[in-house]
N, C-alpha and C positions, 0 to 999 in steps of 0.2 A: 854650232848654228854660227853665221856670220856675224858680223857691226852695227848690218843694219836689221838683225831678230834679238837682238837683244830684250831680255826679260827686265819692266822698269821693276825698281822695286817703289814703295809707294811716295817714299821723298824722292824722287826723281820727279813721279808724276805728277807730285805739289808742286813742287818748285817749277815745270811746264806749265802747269794753269794756275800757279796766284795766288795758293789754297793752304793750306795745313795739309803737313801730312796724315795726320785725325778726320779732318773729313776728306779725305782718299778712301781711309780707312773704312771709315762710314762708311761713306756709297759704293764698298766694294764687297762688305755685307750685305748691305741692303739692297744688291743684285741692281741699282744706276751703273755701276761700270762693271764692267767685267773682266774678272780677276781669275790668278790661279791663286789656289790656295793648297803652299805646300807646305812639310810637315807642323803642326804646328801651330801659330798663325801668323807665316811666313806667308805677305802673300808676293804676285808679281805680275803683271800683267803686259801683254802682248804692244810692241807701239801702233798699230791698228786697233787696237781699241783704246783707243787714246784720242784718235785719230775719232774713230767710231762716231766717241765723248763728244767731244767738242764739233761732227758735222750736226749732232744732234741738239743740241745744244742752238748754234748758232737758228739750225731749222726751226724749232719753237720760239727765237726770237723773233723770228722774221714771219712766222705766222700773228702770232701775238699784234706783231706792226700794225699789220695789217687788215686787224680784224676794230671795226669799229668799236669806239666806244659809246657809250651811253651818256 
């Protein structure tokens, strides 16, 4: 596996998104963030899944900004 394809730990993802690792694990368990569950409770996340998660959040935020508030 090359450096660009390194799987990320919940702690690394949390640092990138400025949230706690507990939040990342919650998102992983719920499926909101896609990840790989290895032996036991070891989670790993592909970098492209983090990017997809960010893109989805940005798209939802943009959609909410365009929605007229009544």
